[in-house]
C-alpha positions in Angstrom: 19.0 2.0 -26.2 15.6 3.5 -27.3 12.2 2.7 -25.8 8.7 4.0 -26.6 6.0 3.8 -23.9 2.2 4.2 -24.2 0.5 4.8 -20.8 -3.1 6.0 -20.4 -3.5 5.6 -16.6 -4.6 8.4 -14.3 -3.3 8.8 -10.8 -2.3 6.1 -8.3 0.4 3.5 -7.4 0.7 2.2 -10.9 1.4 5.6 -12.3 4.0 6.2 -9.6 5.8 3.1 -10.7 5.6 4.2 -14.3 7.4 7.4 -13.4 9.9 5.5 -11.2 10.8 3.1 -14.1 11.0 6.0 -16.7 13.5 7.8 -14.4 15.4 4.6 -13.6 15.9 3.9 -17.2 16.8 7.5 -17.9 19.6 7.3 -15.3 21.0 4.3 -17.2 21.1 6.3 -20.5 18.0 4.9 -22.1 16.3 7.3 -24.6 12.6 7.3 -24.1 9.5 8.7 -25.8 6.1 8.4 -24.1 2.4 9.0 -24.8 0.3 9.9 -21.8 -3.0 11.5 -21.0 -2.9 15.4 -20.8 -2.9 17.0 -17.4 -1.3 14.3 -15.4 -0.2 15.5 -12.0 2.9 13.3 -12.1 4.2 14.6 -15.4 6.5 17.1 -13.7 8.3 14.2 -11.9 9.4 12.6 -15.1 13.1 13.0 -16.0 13.5 15.9 -18.5 15.3 13.7 -21.0 12.0 11.8 -21.7 10.1 13.2 -24.7 6.4 13.5 -23.7 3.5 13.3 -26.2 0.0 13.9 -24.8 -3.2 12.3 -26.1 -6.4 11.0 -24.6 -6.6 8.3 -27.3 -10.4 8.2 -26.7 -12.8 6.2 -28.8 -14.7 9.3 -30.0 -11.8 11.4 -31.0 -9.7 12.1 -34.1 -6.6 10.9 -32.2 -8.2 7.4 -32.1 -7.5 7.3 -35.9 -4.4 9.6 -36.2 -2.4 8.6 -33.2 -1.8 4.9 -34.2 -0.7 6.1 -37.6 1.7 8.7 -36.0 3.1 6.0 -33.6 3.7 3.5 -36.4 5.5 6.2 -38.4 7.6 7.2 -35.4 8.5 3.6 -34.7 9.7 3.2 -38.3 11.8 6.4 -38.3 13.1 6.5 -34.7 13.8 2.7 -34.6 13.3 2.0 -30.9 14.7 -1.2 -29.4 11.4 -1.8 -27.6 7.8 -0.5 -27.6 5.9 -1.0 -24.3 2.2 -0.6 -24.0 1.1 -0.2 -20.4 -2.1 -2.1 -19.5 -4.6 -3.1 -22.2 -5.3 0.3 -23.5 -1.6 1.1 -24.0 -1.1 -2.3 -25.6 -3.8 -1.5 -28.1 -1.6 1.3 -29.5 1.5 -0.9 -30.0 2.0 -0.8 -33.8 2.5 -3.9 -36.0 6.0 -3.0 -37.1 9.1 -5.1 -37.5 12.3 -4.5 -35.6 11.5 -3.4 -32.0 10.5 -5.9 -29.3 6.8 -5.2 -28.7 5.6 -5.6 -25.1 2.7 -4.9 -22.8 3.0 -4.5 -19.0 0.2 -5.7 -16.8 -0.4 -4.7 -13.2 -3.9 -6.4 -13.0 -5.7 -9.4 -14.3 -6.9 -8.8 -17.9 -10.4 -9.9 -19.0 -9.4 -10.4 -22.6 -6.3 -10.9 -24.8 -7.8 -9.1 -27.9 -5.8 -5.9 -27.3 -2.5 -7.8 -27.3 -2.5 -8.8 -30.9 0.7 -6.9 -31.8 2.5 -7.9 -28.6 5.4 -10.3 -28.5 5.9 -10.4 -24.7 3.5 -9.8 -21.8 5.3 -8.5 -18.6 3.3 -9.2 -15.4 4.2 -7.7 -12.0 3.2 -10.8 -10.1 3.2 -14.6 -10.8 -0.5 -14.7 -10.2 -1.2 -12.4 -13.2 1.3 -14.3 -15.3 -0.6 -17.6 -14.5 -3.9 -15.9 -15.3 -2.6 -14.8 -18.7 -1.4 -18.3 -19.5 -4.6 -19.9 -18.4 -6.5 -17.5 -20.8 -4.6 -19.1 -23.6 -1.7 -16.8 -24.2 1.0 -18.7 -26.2 3.7 -16.1 -26.6 6.3 -15.1 -24.1 5.3 -14.1 -20.5 7.7 -12.5 -18.0 7.4 -11.6 -14.3 9.1 -8.4 -13.3 7.8 -6.7 -10.2 7.7 -3.1 -9.2 10.1 -0.9 -7.1 9.5 2.3 -5.2 11.6 5.1 -3.9 13.4 3.6 -0.9 14.6 6.8 0.6 12.4 7.9 3.5 10.5 11.1 2.9 10.5 14.0 5.3 7.3 13.5 7.4 4.7 16.3 7.4 3.9 18.1 10.6 0.9 16.6 12.2 -0.5 20.1 12.8 -1.1 20.2 9.0 -3.9 17.7 9.5 -5.0 19.1 12.9 -3.7 16.0 14.7 -2.3 15.8 18.2 1.5 15.2 18.3 1.0 12.3 20.7 -1.8 10.6 18.8 -1.5 7.1 17.3 -2.0 7.7 13.6 -3.1 5.1 11.1 -2.6 6.1 7.4 -4.1 4.6 4.3 -3.7 5.7 0.7 -5.1 5.0 -2.7 -8.2 5.6 -4.9 -11.4 5.7 -3.0 -13.2 2.9 -4.9 -15.0 -0.1 -3.3 -12.3 -2.7 -4.1 -9.8 -0.8 -2.0 -11.8 -1.4 1.2 -11.4 2.0 2.9 -14.7 1.3 4.6 -13.0 -1.6 6.3 -10.2 0.6 7.5 -12.7 3.1 8.9 -14.6 0.4 10.8 -11.3 -1.0 12.1 -9.9 2.3 13.4 -13.3 3.1 14.9 -12.6 0.2 17.3 -9.1 1.4 18.3 -9.7 4.0 21.1 -8.3 7.5 20.4 -6.5 6.4 17.2 -6.6 8.9 14.3 -7.0 7.9 10.6 -5.5 9.8 7.7 -7.0 8.9 4.3 -4.7 10.0 1.5 -6.3 10.0 -1.9 -9.6 10.7 -3.6 -12.3 9.0 -5.7 -15.9 8.2 -6.2 -16.4 6.7 -2.7 -15.3 9.8 -0.7 -18.9 10.9 0.0 -19.8 7.5 1.3 -16.7 7.3 3.4 -17.4 10.7 5.0 -20.9 9.5 5.7 -19.6 6.3 7.3 -17.2 8.2 9.5 -20.2 10.2 10.8 -22.3 7.1 11.3 -19.5 5.5 13.3 -19.1 8.6 15.4 -15.5 9.0 14.5 -15.5 12.0 12.2 -13.4 14.0 14.6 -10.7 11.3 14.3 -10.6 11.1 10.5 -8.6 13.4 8.2 -9.2 13.4 4.4 -5.9 14.6 3.1 -6.9 14.5 -0.6 -4.7 13.4 -3.5 -1.0 14.1 -2.8 1.9 14.0 -5.2 4.1 12.9 -2.3 2.0 10.5 -0.2 5.2 9.2 1.4 5.4 12.3 3.6 2.0 11.5 5.1 2.8 7.9 5.6 6.1 8.7 7.2 4.3 10.9 9.8 2.0 8.0 10.8 2.5 5.1 13.2 0.9 2.3 11.1 -0.2 1.8 7.5 -3.5 -0.1 6.7 -4.3 -1.8 3.5 -7.8 -3.3 3.3 -8.1 -4.1 -0.4 -10.5 -6.8 -1.5 -8.6 -7.2 -4.7 -4.9 -6.1 -5.0 -2.8 -7.6 -7.8 0.5 -6.3 -6.2 0.1 -3.6 -3.6 2.5 -0.7 -4.4 1.2 1.1 -1.3 2.8 -1.7 0.9 6.1 -1.1 -0.7 5.8 2.6 -0.3 5.0 2.2 3.4 8.0 -0.1 3.9 10.1 2.6 2.3 9.0 4.9 5.1 9.8 2.3 7.8 6.1 2.2 8.9 4.6 -1.1 10.0 1.9 -2.5 7.7 -1.3 -4.4 8.4 -2.9 -5.7 5.2 -5.7 -8.0 4.1 -4.8 -11.3 2.4 -5.4 -10.0 -1.1 -3.5 -11.5 -4.1 -0.4 -9.3 -4.1 0.3 -9.0 -0.4 0.0 -12.7 0.2 2.7 -13.2 -2.4 5.4 -11.1 -0.7 4.2 -10.5 2.9 4.7 -13.0 5.8 2.5 -12.5 8.8 4.5 -11.4 11.8 7.8 -11.1 9.8 7.3 -8.1 7.6 3.8 -7.1 8.4 0.5 -8.4 9.7 -2.1 -10.2 7.5 -5.8 -10.4 8.1 -8.8 -11.8 6.2 -10.7 -9.8 3.6 -13.5 -7.6 5.0 -12.6 -8.5 8.6 -12.5 -5.1 10.3 -12.4 -6.7 13.7 -9.2 -8.6 12.8 -7.7 -5.4 11.2 -8.5 -3.5 14.4 -6.8 -6.2 16.4 -3.7 -5.9 14.1 -3.6 -2.2 14.5 -3.9 -2.5 18.3 -1.1 -5.0 18.4 1.2 -2.7 16.5 0.2 0.1 18.8 0.8 -1.9 22.0 3.8 -4.1 21.1 6.8 -1.9 20.2 9.0 -5.0 19.7 6.5 -6.4 17.1 6.3 -3.1 15.3 10.2 -2.9 15.2 10.3 -6.5 13.9 7.9 -6.0 11.0 9.5 -2.7 10.0 12.9 -4.3 9.7 11.4 -7.2 7.8 9.6 -4.9 5.4 12.8 -2.9 4.7 14.7 -6.2 4.1 12.1 -7.5 1.7 12.0 -4.2 -0.1 15.8 -4.2 -0.6 16.1 -7.9 -1.5 13.1 -8.3 -3.8 12.0 -4.9 -5.0 15.2 -2.9 -5.5 15.4 -0.2 -8.2 18.7 -1.6 -9.5 17.4 -5.2 -10.0 14.1 -4.2 -11.6 15.6 -1.6 -13.9 18.2 -4.1 -15.0 15.6 -6.7 -15.7 13.8 -4.4 -18.1 17.0 -3.4 -19.8 17.9 -7.0 -20.3 14.5 -7.8 -21.6 14.5 -4.8 -24.1 18.0 -6.0 -25.2 16.6 -9.5 -25.6 18.9 -11.0 -23.1 17.8 -13.5 -20.5 17.0 -11.5 -17.4 17.2 -12.4 -13.8 18.6 -15.9 -14.3 21.1 -15.6 -11.4 18.8 -13.6 -9.1 17.3 -15.7 -6.4 14.3 -13.4 -6.0 11.4 -13.7 -8.6 12.0 -10.3 -10.1 12.5 -11.2 -13.7 11.5 -14.7 -14.5 10.0 -16.5 -17.5 6.5 -17.7 -16.7 
């Protein structure tokens, strides 16, 4: 089987899943060629069997004209079984050629369908996104195939690396520092939990504002900015609790990644987490922008060891049953081969929407 991928994302949970899927398919013997932006930090993690082509595919660049021509010619000569454009920008590069199955994969709610004109199938990682695409008027095939993450716990970093006492209660949070991720809510919540430390793993446009807020709240001495990390799991594994305060989160890869590290999660009731999380069973759920409720959730996990053990076990169970590498990889292979995928799987991993 041969598959072409076009992916122009930067750094984050979506990119980590892209690498996970490439490697999962490579392990199953799938030949792959991909187009990505130059200079991606995660390129080195891609299986060496994958052929990598780098291009910005920017509006004001020669590649904007030449790259589509190159990819159409490659599709005709290499004859892939499937061509997968990741997110709307990747979908725009999918050539109008006969033979391969042409797909786009969405991890967020699109605002337009115009870039999907050459696409046969839209693959969504949650039912909510699939419904949104249908409601926008999409008449062709829609599938729901969720994400998976590495399920092997990482070796935790030494707390001394972030100048944190060994006996401190540590809350970790990870992602891009943008308003929709709600890191300001996490800061306000941890400020209300006496002596708790907060590790923020990531970077982004809001970092200056977050540092200013930490000073304003009088908790700068308890906050550590770890920067962008190629292996955030090692930081999460060294913490006692993982917080997700997103105001908008189509899926929530970071929740899956925290579960893989056997760390209890408290999350806002954004779109993705409310699909697969159950309050008190595999995590704690709080309302959006409610830092008081998030502080209470963190304190509950700190003070109730039995509750923490329960939600960790529930998270691990959900990860294995609904978001396993084997099931998700097989669902994509079945789809690329134009077989019905996931028909006998009780979990909504690969369903027709």
